[in-house]
C-alpha positions as CSV (number, residue, x, y, z in Angstrom):
1,M,0.0,0.0,0.0
2,V,1.4,3.4,-1.0
3,D,1.2,5.9,1.9
4,Q,0.3,9.6,1.5
5,R,3.9,10.7,1.7
6,E,4.9,8.4,-1.2
7,K,1.9,9.6,-3.2
8,H,2.9,13.2,-2.6
9,E,6.5,12.5,-3.7
10,K,5.3,10.8,-6.9
11,A,2.9,13.7,-7.6
12,T,5.7,16.2,-7.1
13,A,8.0,14.2,-9.4
14,L,5.2,14.3,-12.1
15,V,4.9,18.1,-11.6
16,D,8.7,18.4,-12.1
17,E,8.5,16.3,-15.2
18,G,5.6,18.4,-16.5
19,L,7.7,21.6,-16.0
20,R,10.5,20.1,-18.0
21,A,8.0,19.1,-20.8
22,Q,6.5,22.6,-20.7
23,Q,10.0,24.2,-20.9
24,A,10.6,22.0,-24.0
25,G,7.4,23.4,-25.5
26,E,5.6,20.1,-25.2
27,M,2.4,21.6,-23.8
28,D,0.1,18.5,-24.2
29,T,2.6,16.3,-22.5
30,A,3.0,18.8,-19.6
31,I,-0.8,19.1,-19.2
32,A,-1.1,15.3,-19.1
33,L,1.6,15.1,-16.4
34,Y,0.1,17.8,-14.3
35,R,-3.3,16.1,-14.5
36,D,-1.7,12.8,-13.5
37,S,-0.1,14.5,-10.6
38,I,-3.5,16.0,-9.5
39,D,-5.2,12.6,-9.8
40,L,-2.5,11.1,-7.5
41,C,-2.3,13.9,-5.0
42,P,-3.8,17.3,-5.7
43,T,-1.4,20.1,-4.8
44,A,-1.5,23.9,-5.3
45,E,1.6,23.7,-7.5
46,A,0.1,21.1,-9.9
47,H,-3.1,23.1,-10.3
48,T,-1.2,26.4,-10.8
49,Y,1.2,24.9,-13.4
50,L,-1.7,23.1,-15.2
51,G,-3.4,26.5,-15.4
52,W,-0.2,28.1,-16.7
53,A,0.1,25.4,-19.4
54,L,-3.6,25.7,-20.4
55,S,-3.2,29.5,-20.7
56,Y,-0.6,28.9,-23.5
57,Q,-3.4,27.1,-25.3
58,G,-5.7,30.1,-24.8
59,K,-7.9,28.2,-22.3
60,L,-8.0,31.1,-19.8
61,D,-11.3,30.0,-18.1
62,E,-9.8,26.6,-17.3
63,A,-6.5,28.2,-16.3
64,I,-8.3,30.5,-13.8
65,S,-10.4,27.6,-12.5
66,N,-7.2,25.7,-11.7
67,C,-5.8,28.7,-9.9
68,H,-8.9,28.9,-7.8
69,Q,-8.4,25.2,-7.0
70,A,-4.8,25.9,-6.1
71,I,-5.8,28.7,-3.7
72,A,-8.4,26.4,-2.1
73,I,-5.6,23.8,-1.4
74,D,-3.0,26.3,-0.2
75,P,-4.0,30.0,0.3
76,D,-0.5,30.9,1.2
77,F,0.9,30.0,-2.2
78,G,1.2,33.2,-4.2
79,N,1.7,32.0,-7.7
80,P,-2.0,31.3,-8.5
81,Y,-3.0,34.8,-7.3
82,N,-0.5,36.4,-9.7
83,D,-1.5,34.1,-12.5
84,I,-5.1,35.0,-12.2
85,G,-4.1,38.6,-12.4
86,V,-2.1,37.9,-15.6
87,Y,-4.9,36.0,-17.2
88,L,-7.3,38.9,-16.5
89,M,-4.7,41.3,-17.9
90,Q,-4.6,39.1,-21.1
91,R,-8.4,39.5,-21.2
92,N,-8.0,43.3,-21.0
93,Q,-9.6,43.3,-17.5
94,P,-7.0,45.3,-15.5
95,D,-9.5,46.5,-12.9
96,E,-10.3,42.8,-12.1
97,A,-6.6,41.9,-12.1
98,I,-5.4,44.4,-9.5
99,P,-6.9,42.7,-6.4
100,W,-5.4,39.4,-7.4
101,L,-1.9,40.9,-8.0
102,E,-2.2,42.7,-4.6
103,K,-3.0,39.4,-2.9
104,A,0.1,37.8,-4.6
105,K,2.3,40.5,-3.1
106,L,1.0,39.5,0.4
107,A,1.3,35.8,0.0
108,S,3.7,34.2,2.4
109,R,5.0,31.5,0.0
110,Y,5.8,33.0,-3.4
111,E,8.6,33.0,-5.9
112,P,9.4,35.0,-7.9
113,R,8.1,37.6,-5.5
114,H,8.7,40.6,-7.8
115,Y,6.3,39.5,-10.6
116,P,3.1,41.0,-9.2
117,Y,4.8,44.3,-8.8
118,I,5.9,44.3,-12.4
119,N,2.4,43.3,-13.5
120,L,0.8,46.1,-11.5
121,G,3.4,48.5,-12.9
122,H,2.4,47.6,-16.4
123,I,-1.3,48.2,-15.6
124,Y,-0.6,51.6,-14.1
125,A,1.7,52.6,-16.9
126,A,-0.9,51.7,-19.5
127,R,-3.4,53.8,-17.6
128,G,-1.0,56.8,-17.5
129,E,-0.7,56.5,-13.8
130,L,3.1,56.9,-13.9
131,I,3.7,57.6,-10.2
132,K,1.9,54.4,-9.2
133,A,3.7,52.5,-12.0
134,I,7.1,53.8,-10.8
135,D,6.3,52.8,-7.2
136,E,5.4,49.3,-8.3
137,F,8.6,48.9,-10.4
138,K,10.6,50.3,-7.4
139,G,9.0,47.6,-5.3
140,A,10.0,45.0,-7.9
141,L,13.6,46.3,-8.0
142,K,13.9,46.0,-4.2
143,L,13.1,42.3,-4.5
144,A,15.2,41.7,-7.7
145,P,18.0,44.3,-7.5
146,G,20.0,42.7,-10.3
147,D,17.2,42.8,-12.9
148,D,18.2,45.3,-15.6
149,R,14.8,45.1,-17.3
150,I,13.1,46.5,-14.2
151,R,15.8,49.3,-14.2
152,G,15.1,50.0,-17.8
153,Q,11.3,50.3,-17.2
154,L,11.9,52.6,-14.3
155,A,14.2,54.8,-16.4
156,E,11.7,54.9,-19.2
157,L,8.8,55.8,-16.9
158,S,10.9,58.4,-15.1
159,A,11.8,60.0,-18.4
160,K,8.1,60.4,-19.2
161,L,7.6,62.4,-16.0
162,N,10.2,65.0,-17.0
């Protein structure tokens, strides 16, 4: 009999295999592996990454649904909050995206922590709210001080203020 710990380890291995397949551009294989992982032992990670893979296929409703399932399993895992925000941005629903991105910023377990700041910065910049955008990019830079893209975005926005 396989105990719960062994199931969880196998499910985690399937997620890792799914991530490798996704990085190789094998989306259908990745989706199948994430679903196998969920069938074995549902985790927030498996649902989040399944949603991410589905989003590449344009299946945003299903992606968002998987993120909600991830949050139900582990509300401290920040990735699904950010991902819902991104999917809403892709749908041109920035007002709906903002609360999800703010929740991602507060999540206790989240990497890469600077992403929701960058996403909020893009929303505010697109709205012409440059001060808010700059504040978000500054927040991102504090969390990822070596990221030259963030520095570039800050410089570009600062130049628009002058």
